[in-house]
N, CA, C, O and the ligand as a Tripos MOL2 file, in Angstrom:
@<TRIPOS>MOLECULE
protein
  269   267    68     0     0
PROTEIN
NO_CHARGES

@<TRIPOS>ATOM
      1 N          19.9500   -5.8600   -8.8740 N.3       1 MET1
      2 CA         19.1550   -7.0880   -8.7920 C.3       1 MET1
      3 C          18.1020   -7.0850   -9.8970 C.2       1 MET1
      4 O          17.4790   -6.0610  -10.1760 O.2       1 MET1
      5 N          17.9170   -8.2370  -10.5170 N.am      2 SER2
      6 CA         16.9040   -8.3110  -11.5680 C.3       2 SER2
      7 C          15.6740   -9.0640  -11.0630 C.2       2 SER2
      8 O          15.7640   -9.9440  -10.2070 O.2       2 SER2
      9 N          14.5560   -8.6960  -11.6060 N.am      3 TYR3
     10 CA         13.2750   -9.2300  -11.1620 C.3       3 TYR3
     11 C          12.5180   -9.8360  -12.3440 C.2       3 TYR3
     12 O          12.7350   -9.4670  -13.4970 O.2       3 TYR3
     13 N          11.6400  -10.7610  -12.0330 N.am      4 ASP4
     14 CA         10.6650  -11.2350  -13.0080 C.3       4 ASP4
     15 C           9.3550  -10.5470  -12.6450 C.2       4 ASP4
     16 O           8.7300  -10.8810  -11.6380 O.2       4 ASP4
     17 N           8.9510   -9.6040  -13.4520 N.am      5 GLU5
     18 CA          7.7760   -8.7900  -13.1350 C.3       5 GLU5
     19 C           6.6390   -9.0470  -14.1030 C.2       5 GLU5
     20 O           6.8240   -9.0760  -15.3200 O.2       5 GLU5
     21 N           5.4480   -9.2330  -13.5290 N.am      6 LYS6
     22 CA          4.2530   -9.4220  -14.3420 C.3       6 LYS6
     23 C           3.7000   -8.0600  -14.7300 C.2       6 LYS6
     24 O           3.5080   -7.1940  -13.8770 O.2       6 LYS6
     25 N           3.4480   -7.8760  -16.0060 N.am      7 CYS7
     26 CA          2.8690   -6.6230  -16.4850 C.3       7 CYS7
     27 C           1.4370   -6.5110  -15.9630 C.2       7 CYS7
     28 O           0.6340   -7.4160  -16.1860 O.2       7 CYS7
     29 N           1.0960   -5.4020  -15.2620 N.am      8 PRO8
     30 CA         -0.2660   -5.2500  -14.7520 C.3       8 PRO8
     31 C          -1.3010   -4.9990  -15.8540 C.2       8 PRO8
     32 O          -2.5040   -5.1040  -15.6160 O.2       8 PRO8
     33 N          -0.8280   -4.6680  -17.0540 N.am      9 VAL9
     34 CA         -1.7570   -4.3640  -18.1470 C.3       9 VAL9
     35 C          -2.1310   -5.6280  -18.9220 C.2       9 VAL9
     36 O          -3.3130   -5.9060  -19.1210 O.2       9 VAL9
     37 N          -1.1200   -6.3990  -19.3620 N.am     10 CYS10
     38 CA         -1.4290   -7.5630  -20.2120 C.3      10 CYS10
     39 C          -1.1380   -8.8980  -19.5420 C.2      10 CYS10
     40 O          -1.5500   -9.9410  -20.0510 O.2      10 CYS10
     41 N          -0.4330   -8.8890  -18.4040 N.am     11 GLY11
     42 CA         -0.1850  -10.1260  -17.6780 C.3      11 GLY11
     43 C           1.0620  -10.8850  -18.0890 C.2      11 GLY11
     44 O           1.3650  -11.9280  -17.5090 O.2      11 GLY11
     45 N           1.7970  -10.3830  -19.0810 N.am     12 THR12
     46 CA          3.0290  -11.0380  -19.5070 C.3      12 THR12
     47 C           4.0980  -10.8990  -18.4270 C.2      12 THR12
     48 O           4.2670   -9.8220  -17.8550 O.2      12 THR12
     49 N           4.8210  -11.9870  -18.1460 N.am     13 VAL13
     50 CA          5.9240  -11.9140  -17.1910 C.3      13 VAL13
     51 C           7.1710  -11.4700  -17.9430 C.2      13 VAL13
     52 O           7.6090  -12.1210  -18.8920 O.2      13 VAL13
     53 N           7.7360  -10.3420  -17.4980 N.am     14 ASN14
     54 CA          8.9660   -9.8100  -18.0890 C.3      14 ASN14
     55 C          10.1260  -10.2950  -17.2310 C.2      14 ASN14
     56 O          10.2080   -9.9660  -16.0480 O.2      14 ASN14
     57 N          11.0100  -11.0670  -17.8180 N.am     15 HIS15
     58 CA         12.0960  -11.6850  -17.0560 C.3      15 HIS15
     59 C          13.3290  -10.7910  -16.9970 C.2      15 HIS15
     60 O          13.6920  -10.1380  -17.9750 O.2      15 HIS15
     61 N          13.9670  -10.7790  -15.8220 N.am     16 GLY16
     62 CA         15.2590  -10.1150  -15.6610 C.3      16 GLY16
     63 C          15.2290   -8.6070  -15.7970 C.2      16 GLY16
     64 O          16.1930   -8.0220  -16.2910 O.2      16 GLY16
     65 N          14.1570   -7.9590  -15.3780 N.am     17 VAL17
     66 CA         14.1240   -6.4940  -15.4520 C.3      17 VAL17
     67 C          14.8460   -5.9150  -14.2320 C.2      17 VAL17
     68 O          14.7210   -6.4250  -13.1190 O.2      17 VAL17
     69 N          15.6080   -4.8330  -14.4710 N.am     18 ASN18
     70 CA         16.3840   -4.2090  -13.3910 C.3      18 ASN18
     71 C          15.6100   -3.0230  -12.8390 C.2      18 ASN18
     72 O          15.7830   -1.8950  -13.3000 O.2      18 ASN18
     73 N          14.7570   -3.2750  -11.8520 N.am     19 LEU19
     74 CA         13.8970   -2.2190  -11.3020 C.3      19 LEU19
     75 C          14.6490   -1.2590  -10.4000 C.2      19 LEU19
     76 O          14.2120   -0.1260  -10.2020 O.2      19 LEU19
     77 N          15.7990   -1.7050   -9.8400 N.am     20 ASP20
     78 CA         16.5910   -0.8070   -8.9880 C.3      20 ASP20
     79 C          17.1370    0.3610   -9.8040 C.2      20 ASP20
     80 O          17.1740    1.4980   -9.3340 O.2      20 ASP20
     81 N          17.5530    0.0690  -11.0110 N.am     21 GLU21
     82 CA         18.1490    1.0800  -11.8770 C.3      21 GLU21
     83 C          17.1220    2.0870  -12.3810 C.2      21 GLU21
     84 O          17.4600    3.2440  -12.6290 O.2      21 GLU21
     85 N          15.8670    1.6580  -12.5340 N.am     22 THR22
     86 CA         14.8290    2.5150  -13.1260 C.3      22 THR22
     87 C          13.8360    3.0210  -12.0880 C.2      22 THR22
     88 O          12.7840    3.5480  -12.4490 O.2      22 THR22
     89 N          14.1580    2.8660  -10.7790 N.am     23 GLU23
     90 CA         13.2630    3.2380   -9.6840 C.3      23 GLU23
     91 C          11.8980    2.5880   -9.8250 C.2      23 GLU23
     92 O          10.8750    3.2030   -9.5290 O.2      23 GLU23
     93 N          11.8870    1.3420  -10.2790 N.am     24 GLY24
     94 CA         10.6550    0.5640  -10.3430 C.3      24 GLY24
     95 C           9.9400    0.6030  -11.6850 C.2      24 GLY24
     96 O           8.9780   -0.1370  -11.8920 O.2      24 GLY24
     97 N          10.3980    1.4630  -12.6100 N.am     25 TRP25
     98 CA          9.7300    1.5640  -13.9110 C.3      25 TRP25
     99 C          10.1730    0.4370  -14.8270 C.2      25 TRP25
    100 O          11.3380    0.0410  -14.8220 O.2      25 TRP25
    101 N           9.2490   -0.0690  -15.6010 N.am     26 MET26
    102 CA          9.5920   -1.0240  -16.6510 C.3      26 MET26
    103 C           8.6740   -0.8130  -17.8370 C.2      26 MET26
    104 O           7.5560   -0.3130  -17.7110 O.2      26 MET26
    105 N           9.1850   -1.2130  -19.0020 N.am     27 ILE27
    106 CA          8.3730   -1.1880  -20.2170 C.3      27 ILE27
    107 C           8.1220   -2.6420  -20.5870 C.2      27 ILE27
    108 O           9.0640   -3.4090  -20.7860 O.2      27 ILE27
    109 N           6.8770   -3.0100  -20.6770 N.am     28 CYS28
    110 CA          6.5150   -4.3990  -20.9670 C.3      28 CYS28
    111 C           7.0160   -4.8000  -22.3470 C.2      28 CYS28
    112 O           6.8200   -4.0810  -23.3260 O.2      28 CYS28
    113 N           7.6780   -5.9820  -22.4100 N.am     29 GLU29
    114 CA          8.2190   -6.4620  -23.6830 C.3      29 GLU29
    115 C           7.1150   -6.8930  -24.6450 C.2      29 GLU29
    116 O           7.3420   -7.0020  -25.8500 O.2      29 GLU29
    117 N           5.9170   -7.1380  -24.1070 N.am     30 HIS30
    118 CA          4.8160   -7.6080  -24.9630 C.3      30 HIS30
    119 C           3.9410   -6.4510  -25.4570 C.2      30 HIS30
    120 O           3.7160   -6.3050  -26.6590 O.2      30 HIS30
    121 N           3.4470   -5.6240  -24.5120 N.am     31 CYS31
    122 CA          2.4780   -4.5910  -24.9070 C.3      31 CYS31
    123 C           3.0620   -3.1820  -24.9120 C.2      31 CYS31
    124 O           2.4280   -2.2500  -25.4070 O.2      31 CYS31
    125 N           4.2770   -3.0180  -24.3610 N.am     32 GLY32
    126 CA          4.9290   -1.7140  -24.3970 C.3      32 GLY32
    127 C           4.4430   -0.7370  -23.3480 C.2      32 GLY32
    128 O           4.8330    0.4300  -23.3720 O.2      32 GLY32
    129 N           3.5960   -1.1840  -22.4210 N.am     33 SER33
    130 CA          3.1080   -0.2860  -21.3720 C.3      33 SER33
    131 C           4.2150    0.0590  -20.3940 C.2      33 SER33
    132 O           4.9930   -0.8100  -19.9980 O.2      33 SER33
    133 N           4.2900    1.3320  -20.0000 N.am     34 GLU34
    134 CA          5.2440    1.7630  -18.9840 C.3      34 GLU34
    135 C           4.5300    1.7450  -17.6440 C.2      34 GLU34
    136 O           3.5170    2.4200  -17.4630 O.2      34 GLU34
    137 N           5.0620    0.9680  -16.7050 N.am     35 THR35
    138 CA          4.4420    0.8780  -15.3770 C.3      35 THR35
    139 C           5.5210    0.9890  -14.3140 C.2      35 THR35
    140 O           6.6880    0.6950  -14.5690 O.2      35 THR35
    141 N           5.1220    1.4210  -13.1040 N.am     36 GLN36
    142 CA          6.0540    1.5040  -11.9790 C.3      36 GLN36
    143 C           5.5580    0.5990  -10.8720 C.2      36 GLN36
    144 O           4.3900    0.6510  -10.4870 O.2      36 GLN36
    145 N           6.4580   -0.2360  -10.3600 N.am     37 ASP37
    146 CA          6.1300   -1.1210   -9.2540 C.3      37 ASP37
    147 C           5.9110   -0.2790   -8.0030 C.2      37 ASP37
    148 O           6.7390    0.5690   -7.6700 O.2      37 ASP37
    149 N           4.7970   -0.5120   -7.3100 N.am     38 SER38
    150 CA          4.4460    0.3160   -6.1510 C.3      38 SER38
    151 C           5.4610    0.2070   -5.0150 C.2      38 SER38
    152 O           5.5140    1.0900   -4.1580 O.2      38 SER38
    153 N           6.2810   -0.8730   -4.9870 N.am     39 ARG39
    154 CA          7.2850   -1.0000   -3.9210 C.3      39 ARG39
    155 C           8.3660    0.0730   -4.0410 C.2      39 ARG39
    156 O           9.0800    0.3490   -3.0780 O.2      39 ARG39
    157 N           8.4840    0.6750   -5.2230 N.am     40 PHE40
    158 CA          9.5490    1.6440   -5.4580 C.3      40 PHE40
    159 C           9.0690    3.0880   -5.3680 C.2      40 PHE40
    160 O           9.8780    4.0120   -5.4490 O.2      40 PHE40
    161 N           7.7730    3.2930   -5.2030 N.am     41 ILE41
    162 CA          7.2460    4.6560   -5.1520 C.3      41 ILE41
    163 C           7.5950    5.2700   -3.8000 C.2      41 ILE41
    164 O           7.2480    4.7250   -2.7520 O.2      41 ILE41
    165 N           8.2850    6.4080   -3.8350 N.am     42 ARG42
    166 CA          8.6580    7.0860   -2.5960 C.3      42 ARG42
    167 C           7.4860    7.9090   -2.1050 C.2      42 ARG42
    168 O           6.8540    8.6420   -2.8650 O.2      42 ARG42
    169 N           7.2110    7.7740   -0.8350 N.am     43 ARG43
    170 CA          6.0960    8.5270   -0.2500 C.3      43 ARG43
    171 C           6.6410    9.5010    0.7820 C.2      43 ARG43
    172 O           7.5700    9.1800    1.5230 O.2      43 ARG43
    173 N           6.0700   10.6670    0.8230 N.am     44 ALA44
    174 CA          6.4440   11.6660    1.8210 C.3      44 ALA44
    175 C           5.2340   11.9350    2.6860 C.2      44 ALA44
    176 O           4.1140   12.0560    2.1900 O.2      44 ALA44
    177 N           5.4640   12.0270    3.9720 N.am     45 LYS45
    178 CA          4.3620   12.3460    4.8710 C.3      45 LYS45
    179 C           4.2040   13.8640    4.9420 C.2      45 LYS45
    180 O           5.1700   14.5910    5.1710 O.2      45 LYS45
    181 N           2.9980   14.3190    4.7450 N.am     46 ILE46
    182 CA          2.6910   15.7450    4.7970 C.3      46 ILE46
    183 C           1.8010   15.9820    6.0060 C.2      46 ILE46
    184 O           0.7290   15.3860    6.1110 O.2      46 ILE46
    185 N           2.2350   16.8540    6.9270 N.am     47 PRO47
    186 CA          1.3940   17.0860    8.1030 C.3      47 PRO47
    187 C           0.0940   17.7840    7.7270 C.2      47 PRO47
    188 O           0.0680   18.6780    6.8810 O.2      47 PRO47
    189 N          -0.9680   17.3590    8.3670 N.am     48 VAL48
    190 CA         -2.2750   17.9930    8.1510 C.3      48 VAL48
    191 C          -2.5980   18.7770    9.4140 C.2      48 VAL48
    192 O          -2.6420   18.2120   10.5070 O.2      48 VAL48
    193 N          -2.8220   20.0740    9.2670 N.am     49 LEU49
    194 CA         -3.1180   20.9330   10.4080 C.3      49 LEU49
    195 C          -4.5670   21.3690   10.3690 C.2      49 LEU49
    196 O          -5.1220   21.6460    9.3060 O.2      49 LEU49
    197 N          -5.1680   21.4240   11.5430 N.am     50 SER50
    198 CA         -6.4920   22.0290   11.6290 C.3      50 SER50
    199 C          -6.2930   23.5430   11.5670 C.2      50 SER50
    200 O          -5.1720   24.0200   11.7450 O.2      50 SER50
    201 N          -7.3270   24.2830   11.3250 N.am     51 ALA51
    202 CA         -7.2330   25.7420   11.2690 C.3      51 ALA51
    203 C          -6.7100   26.2850   12.5980 C.2      51 ALA51
    204 O          -5.9190   27.2280   12.6180 O.2      51 ALA51
    205 N          -7.1480   25.6970   13.6960 N.am     52 LYS52
    206 CA         -6.7220   26.1510   15.0230 C.3      52 LYS52
    207 C          -5.2150   25.8950   15.2260 C.2      52 LYS52
    208 O          -4.5040   26.7530   15.7490 O.2      52 LYS52
    209 N          -4.7390   24.7170   14.8130 N.am     53 ALA53
    210 CA         -3.3210   24.3860   14.9470 C.3      53 ALA53
    211 C          -2.4690   25.2550   14.0210 C.2      53 ALA53
    212 O          -1.3700   25.6650   14.3960 O.2      53 ALA53
    213 N          -2.9640   25.5350   12.8250 N.am     54 ALA54
    214 CA         -2.2170   26.3460   11.8640 C.3      54 ALA54
    215 C          -2.0850   27.7880   12.3430 C.2      54 ALA54
    216 O          -1.1170   28.4700   12.0020 O.2      54 ALA54
    217 N          -3.0560   28.2580   13.1330 N.am     55 ALA55
    218 CA         -3.0410   29.6280   13.6250 C.3      55 ALA55
    219 C          -1.8140   29.9010   14.4970 C.2      55 ALA55
    220 O          -1.3660   31.0430   14.5970 O.2      55 ALA55
    221 N          -1.2630   28.8470   15.1350 N.am     56 LYS56
    222 CA         -0.0650   29.0070   15.9680 C.3      56 LYS56
    223 C           1.1440   29.4540   15.1340 C.2      56 LYS56
    224 O           2.0620   30.0930   15.6490 O.2      56 LYS56
    225 N           1.1310   29.1100   13.8470 N.am     57 TYR57
    226 CA          2.2650   29.4160   12.9740 C.3      57 TYR57
    227 C           2.0850   30.7320   12.2270 C.2      57 TYR57
    228 O           2.9940   31.1820   11.5290 O.2      57 TYR57
    229 N           0.9400   31.3350   12.3690 N.am     58 ALA58
    230 CA          0.6640   32.5690   11.6370 C.3      58 ALA58
    231 C           1.4110   33.7450   12.2720 C.2      58 ALA58
    232 O           1.5650   33.8110   13.4920 O.2      58 ALA58
    233 N           1.8660   34.6620   11.4340 N.am     59 VAL59
    234 CA          2.5550   35.8600   11.9180 C.3      59 VAL59
    235 C           1.5290   36.9960   11.9610 C.2      59 VAL59
    236 O           0.8300   37.2280   10.9750 O.2      59 VAL59
    237 N           1.4290   37.7080   13.0900 N.am     60 PRO60
    238 CA          0.4750   38.8240   13.1620 C.3      60 PRO60
    239 C           0.7590   39.8480   12.0660 C.2      60 PRO60
    240 O           1.9100   40.0680   11.6900 O.2      60 PRO60
    241 N          -0.2930   40.4620   11.5670 N.am     61 PHE61
    242 CA         -0.1860   41.3500   10.4120 C.3      61 PHE61
    243 C           0.7720   42.5150   10.6780 C.2      61 PHE61
    244 O           1.5550   42.8620    9.7940 O.2      61 PHE61
    245 N           0.7380   43.1350   11.8760 N.am     62 ASP62
    246 CA          1.5900   44.3080   12.1430 C.3      62 ASP62
    247 C           3.0810   43.9420   12.1340 C.2      62 ASP62
    248 O           3.9050   44.7830   11.7760 O.2      62 ASP62
    249 N           3.4480   42.7130   12.5180 N.am     63 LEU63
    250 CA          4.8490   42.2860   12.4710 C.3      63 LEU63
    251 C           5.3010   42.0790   11.0200 C.2      63 LEU63
    252 O           6.4390   42.3900   10.6670 O.2      63 LEU63
    253 N           4.4000   41.5530   10.1880 N.am     64 ARG64
    254 CA          4.7320   41.2970    8.7920 C.3      64 ARG64
    255 C           5.0050   42.6060    8.0590 C.2      64 ARG64
    256 O           5.9150   42.6810    7.2330 O.2      64 ARG64
    257 N           4.2190   43.6340    8.3600 N.am     65 ALA65
    258 CA          4.3380   44.9130    7.6590 C.3      65 ALA65
    259 C           5.6590   45.6180    7.9860 C.2      65 ALA65
    260 O           6.1540   46.3870    7.1620 O.2      65 ALA65
    261 N           6.2450   45.3760    9.1740 N.am     66 SER66
    262 CA          7.4590   46.1020    9.5490 C.3      66 SER66
    263 C           8.7280   45.5330    8.9180 C.2      66 SER66
    264 O           9.7830   46.1620    8.9950 O.2      66 SER66
    265 N           8.6470   44.3380    8.2860 N.am     67 LYS67
    266 CA          9.8490   43.7100    7.7020 C.3      67 LYS67
    267 C          10.1970   44.3090    6.3520 C.2      67 LYS67
    268 O          11.1750   43.8980    5.7280 O.2      67 LYS67
    269 ZN          2.2300   -5.7980  -20.9620 Zn       68 ZN68
@<TRIPOS>BOND
     1     1     2 1
     2     2     3 1
     3     3     4 2
     4     3     5 am
     5     5     6 1
     6     6     7 1
     7     7     8 2
     8     7     9 am
     9     9    10 1
    10    10    11 1
    11    11    12 2
    12    11    13 am
    13    13    14 1
    14    14    15 1
    15    15    16 2
    16    15    17 am
    17    17    18 1
    18    18    19 1
    19    19    20 2
    20    19    21 am
    21    21    22 1
    22    22    23 1
    23    23    24 2
    24    23    25 am
    25    25    26 1
    26    26    27 1
    27    27    28 2
    28    27    29 am
    29    29    30 1
    30    30    31 1
    31    31    32 2
    32    31    33 am
    33    33    34 1
    34    34    35 1
    35    35    36 2
    36    35    37 am
    37    37    38 1
    38    38    39 1
    39    39    40 2
    40    39    41 am
    41    41    42 1
    42    42    43 1
    43    43    44 2
    44    43    45 am
    45    45    46 1
    46    46    47 1
    47    47    48 2
    48    47    49 am
    49    49    50 1
    50    50    51 1
    51    51    52 2
    52    51    53 am
    53    53    54 1
    54    54    55 1
    55    55    56 2
    56    55    57 am
    57    57    58 1
    58    58    59 1
    59    59    60 2
    60    59    61 am
    61    61    62 1
    62    62    63 1
    63    63    64 2
    64    63    65 am
    65    65    66 1
    66    66    67 1
    67    67    68 2
    68    67    69 am
    69    69    70 1
    70    70    71 1
    71    71    72 2
    72    71    73 am
    73    73    74 1
    74    74    75 1
    75    75    76 2
    76    75    77 am
    77    77    78 1
    78    78    79 1
    79    79    80 2
    80    79    81 am
    81    81    82 1
    82    82    83 1
    83    83    84 2
    84    83    85 am
    85    85    86 1
    86    86    87 1
    87    87    88 2
    88    87    89 am
    89    89    90 1
    90    90    91 1
    91    91    92 2
    92    91    93 am
    93    93    94 1
    94    94    95 1
    95    95    96 2
    96    95    97 am
    97    97    98 1
    98    98    99 1
    99    99   100 2
   100    99   101 am
   101   101   102 1
   102   102   103 1
   103   103   104 2
   104   103   105 am
   105   105   106 1
   106   106   107 1
   107   107   108 2
   108   107   109 am
   109   109   110 1
   110   110   111 1
   111   111   112 2
   112   111   113 am
   113   113   114 1
   114   114   115 1
   115   115   116 2
   116   115   117 am
   117   117   118 1
   118   118   119 1
   119   119   120 2
   120   119   121 am
   121   121   122 1
   122   122   123 1
   123   123   124 2
   124   123   125 am
   125   125   126 1
   126   126   127 1
   127   127   128 2
   128   127   129 am
   129   129   130 1
   130   130   131 1
   131   131   132 2
   132   131   133 am
   133   133   134 1
   134   134   135 1
   135   135   136 2
   136   135   137 am
   137   137   138 1
   138   138   139 1
   139   139   140 2
   140   139   141 am
   141   141   142 1
   142   142   143 1
   143   143   144 2
   144   143   145 am
   145   145   146 1
   146   146   147 1
   147   147   148 2
   148   147   149 am
   149   149   150 1
   150   150   151 1
   151   151   152 2
   152   151   153 am
   153   153   154 1
   154   154   155 1
   155   155   156 2
   156   155   157 am
   157   157   158 1
   158   158   159 1
   159   159   160 2
   160   159   161 am
   161   161   162 1
   162   162   163 1
   163   163   164 2
   164   163   165 am
   165   165   166 1
   166   166   167 1
   167   167   168 2
   168   167   169 am
   169   169   170 1
   170   170   171 1
   171   171   172 2
   172   171   173 am
   173   173   174 1
   174   174   175 1
   175   175   176 2
   176   175   177 am
   177   177   178 1
   178   178   179 1
   179   179   180 2
   180   179   181 am
   181   181   182 1
   182   182   183 1
   183   183   184 2
   184   183   185 am
   185   185   186 1
   186   186   187 1
   187   187   188 2
   188   187   189 am
   189   189   190 1
   190   190   191 1
   191   191   192 2
   192   191   193 am
   193   193   194 1
   194   194   195 1
   195   195   196 2
   196   195   197 am
   197   197   198 1
   198   198   199 1
   199   199   200 2
   200   199   201 am
   201   201   202 1
   202   202   203 1
   203   203   204 2
   204   203   205 am
   205   205   206 1
   206   206   207 1
   207   207   208 2
   208   207   209 am
   209   209   210 1
   210   210   211 1
   211   211   212 2
   212   211   213 am
   213   213   214 1
   214   214   215 1
   215   215   216 2
   216   215   217 am
   217   217   218 1
   218   218   219 1
   219   219   220 2
   220   219   221 am
   221   221   222 1
   222   222   223 1
   223   223   224 2
   224   223   225 am
   225   225   226 1
   226   226   227 1
   227   227   228 2
   228   227   229 am
   229   229   230 1
   230   230   231 1
   231   231   232 2
   232   231   233 am
   233   233   234 1
   234   234   235 1
   235   235   236 2
   236   235   237 am
   237   237   238 1
   238   238   239 1
   239   239   240 2
   240   239   241 am
   241   241   242 1
   242   242   243 1
   243   243   244 2
   244   243   245 am
   245   245   246 1
   246   246   247 1
   247   247   248 2
   248   247   249 am
   249   249   250 1
   250   250   251 1
   251   251   252 2
   252   251   253 am
   253   253   254 1
   254   254   255 1
   255   255   256 2
   256   255   257 am
   257   257   258 1
   258   258   259 1
   259   259   260 2
   260   259   261 am
   261   261   262 1
   262   262   263 1
   263   263   264 2
   264   263   265 am
   265   265   266 1
   266   266   267 1
   267   267   268 2
@<TRIPOS>SUBSTRUCTURE
     1 MET1         2 RESIDUE 1 A MET
     2 SER2         6 RESIDUE 1 A SER
     3 TYR3        10 RESIDUE 1 A TYR
     4 ASP4        14 RESIDUE 1 A ASP
     5 GLU5        18 RESIDUE 1 A GLU
     6 LYS6        22 RESIDUE 1 A LYS
     7 CYS7        26 RESIDUE 1 A CYS
     8 PRO8        30 RESIDUE 1 A PRO
     9 VAL9        34 RESIDUE 1 A VAL
    10 CYS10       38 RESIDUE 1 A CYS
    11 GLY11       42 RESIDUE 1 A GLY
    12 THR12       46 RESIDUE 1 A THR
    13 VAL13       50 RESIDUE 1 A VAL
    14 ASN14       54 RESIDUE 1 A ASN
    15 HIS15       58 RESIDUE 1 A HIS
    16 GLY16       62 RESIDUE 1 A GLY
    17 VAL17       66 RESIDUE 1 A VAL
    18 ASN18       70 RESIDUE 1 A ASN
    19 LEU19       74 RESIDUE 1 A LEU
    20 ASP20       78 RESIDUE 1 A ASP
    21 GLU21       82 RESIDUE 1 A GLU
    22 THR22       86 RESIDUE 1 A THR
    23 GLU23       90 RESIDUE 1 A GLU
    24 GLY24       94 RESIDUE 1 A GLY
    25 TRP25       98 RESIDUE 1 A TRP
    26 MET26      102 RESIDUE 1 A MET
    27 ILE27      106 RESIDUE 1 A ILE
    28 CYS28      110 RESIDUE 1 A CYS
    29 GLU29      114 RESIDUE 1 A GLU
    30 HIS30      118 RESIDUE 1 A HIS
    31 CYS31      122 RESIDUE 1 A CYS
    32 GLY32      126 RESIDUE 1 A GLY
    33 SER33      130 RESIDUE 1 A SER
    34 GLU34      134 RESIDUE 1 A GLU
    35 THR35      138 RESIDUE 1 A THR
    36 GLN36      142 RESIDUE 1 A GLN
    37 ASP37      146 RESIDUE 1 A ASP
    38 SER38      150 RESIDUE 1 A SER
    39 ARG39      154 RESIDUE 1 A ARG
    40 PHE40      158 RESIDUE 1 A PHE
    41 ILE41      162 RESIDUE 1 A ILE
    42 ARG42      166 RESIDUE 1 A ARG
    43 ARG43      170 RESIDUE 1 A ARG
    44 ALA44      174 RESIDUE 1 A ALA
    45 LYS45      178 RESIDUE 1 A LYS
    46 ILE46      182 RESIDUE 1 A ILE
    47 PRO47      186 RESIDUE 1 A PRO
    48 VAL48      190 RESIDUE 1 A VAL
    49 LEU49      194 RESIDUE 1 A LEU
    50 SER50      198 RESIDUE 1 A SER
    51 ALA51      202 RESIDUE 1 A ALA
    52 LYS52      206 RESIDUE 1 A LYS
    53 ALA53      210 RESIDUE 1 A ALA
    54 ALA54      214 RESIDUE 1 A ALA
    55 ALA55      218 RESIDUE 1 A ALA
    56 LYS56      222 RESIDUE 1 A LYS
    57 TYR57      226 RESIDUE 1 A TYR
    58 ALA58      230 RESIDUE 1 A ALA
    59 VAL59      234 RESIDUE 1 A VAL
    60 PRO60      238 RESIDUE 1 A PRO
    61 PHE61      242 RESIDUE 1 A PHE
    62 ASP62      246 RESIDUE 1 A ASP
    63 LEU63      250 RESIDUE 1 A LEU
    64 ARG64      254 RESIDUE 1 A ARG
    65 ALA65      258 RESIDUE 1 A ALA
    66 SER66      262 RESIDUE 1 A SER
    67 LYS67      266 RESIDUE 1 A LYS
    68 ZN68       269 GROUP 0 **** ****
């Protein structure tokens, strides 16, 4: 699918860019800036543990030494 994307740097509308193929990246035909559309940025959720919660996953020192 092709898109008409406005360059966030100079405001020029770039017609018919294929963002699916480039994972959202485009090079502006006017100013040459490389930008990525935020709709295509993959996000990963990273769990945040408190020190107390992380302690459940810790291996006692004497068990670690025997391996
Ligand atoms: Zn531009």
